[in-house]
C-alpha positions in Angstrom: 0.0 0.0 0.0 1.3 3.4 -0.9 2.3 5.7 2.0 -0.2 8.4 1.0 -3.1 5.9 1.0 -2.0 4.5 4.4 -1.8 8.0 5.9 -5.2 8.9 4.4 -6.7 5.7 5.9 -5.4 6.6 9.3 -6.6 10.2 9.0 -10.2 9.1 8.4 -10.4 7.4 11.9 -11.6 10.2 14.2 -12.3 8.1 17.3 -11.3 4.6 18.3 -11.8 2.1 21.1 -10.7 -1.5 21.5 -12.5 -4.2 23.5 -10.6 -7.3 24.5 -12.7 -10.4 24.7 -11.0 -13.7 25.1 -9.0 -14.6 22.0 -10.7 -11.7 20.1 -10.3 -8.0 20.1 -13.0 -5.8 18.8 -12.0 -2.4 17.4 -14.8 0.2 17.3 -13.6 3.0 14.9 -15.5 6.1 14.1 -14.5 7.0 10.6 -15.0 10.1 8.4 -16.3 9.5 4.9 -15.3 11.6 2.0 -18.5 13.7 2.4 -17.4 14.4 6.1 -20.2 12.1 7.4 -19.3 9.7 10.3 -19.9 6.0 10.4 -18.8 3.1 12.7 -16.5 0.4 11.6 -16.4 -2.7 13.9 -13.5 -5.0 13.3 -13.2 -8.4 14.9 -9.6 -9.5 15.1 -9.0 -13.1 16.2 -5.6 -14.6 16.8 -4.9 -17.8 14.9 -2.0 -20.0 16.1 0.0 -21.3 13.1 1.9 -24.5 12.8 4.7 -25.1 15.3 7.4 -22.5 14.8 5.2 -20.2 12.7 4.3 -16.7 13.7 0.6 -16.4 14.8 -1.6 -14.6 12.4 -4.8 -12.5 12.9 -8.1 -13.1 11.1 -10.1 -9.9 10.7 -13.7 -9.3 9.8 -15.3 -5.9 9.4 -18.8 -4.5 9.7 -19.7 -1.0 8.6 -22.6 0.6 10.4 -24.0 3.9 9.2 -25.6 6.5 11.5 -29.1 6.1 10.0 -29.0 2.5 11.1 -27.7 3.1 14.7 -31.2 3.1 16.3 -32.3 -0.1 14.6 -29.0 -1.9 15.2 -29.0 -0.9 18.9 -32.6 -2.0 19.3 -31.9 -5.4 17.7 -28.7 -5.9 19.7 -30.5 -5.1 23.0 -33.3 -7.5 22.0 -31.0 -10.4 21.3 -28.9 -9.7 24.5 -32.1 -9.7 26.5 -33.2 -13.0 24.9 -29.9 -14.7 25.7 -30.0 -13.4 29.3 -33.6 -14.6 29.7 -32.5 -18.1 28.6 -29.2 -18.3 30.5 -29.5 -15.7 33.3 -26.8 -13.1 34.0 -23.8 -13.6 31.8 -20.4 -13.4 33.5 -17.6 -11.5 31.8 -14.9 -13.8 30.4 -11.5 -13.5 32.0 -9.0 -11.7 29.8 -7.1 -14.1 27.4 -3.3 -14.1 27.8 -1.3 -16.2 25.3 1.0 -18.8 26.8 4.1 -16.8 25.7 2.9 -13.7 27.5 2.0 -15.7 30.6 5.6 -16.9 30.9 6.9 -13.3 30.3 4.3 -12.1 32.8 5.6 -14.4 35.5 9.1 -13.1 34.8 8.0 -9.5 34.9 6.2 -10.0 38.2 9.5 -11.2 39.6 11.3 -8.1 38.2 8.6 -5.6 39.1 7.4 -2.7 37.0 9.3 -2.7 33.7 12.1 -4.6 35.4 13.2 -1.6 37.3 11.7 -2.2 40.8 12.2 -5.5 42.6 
């Protein structure tokens, strides 16, 4: 991708938030269209472990949601969440996913303290 295209793509994101959920991360990006209108881009990024010795990859799926659809989307989302809760009761948040490699590093950093500076 050309540098100008990459810079332009980054410029069109006006607000962003990420939500970690297990092995997935959801990116909620408010983007500016060419006509200066705003829309929501929801990206699901899921870590895929490759074969032994391969670098893990990330599978991404995108959903574009335009402002005129926000009310209907929100209503539908709330409805299906209420249905699931009525069937299963309160849903507990999943503990944060930490890959094995990071767990091992985490144990070492706990021993070293903050950034390895404090013991």
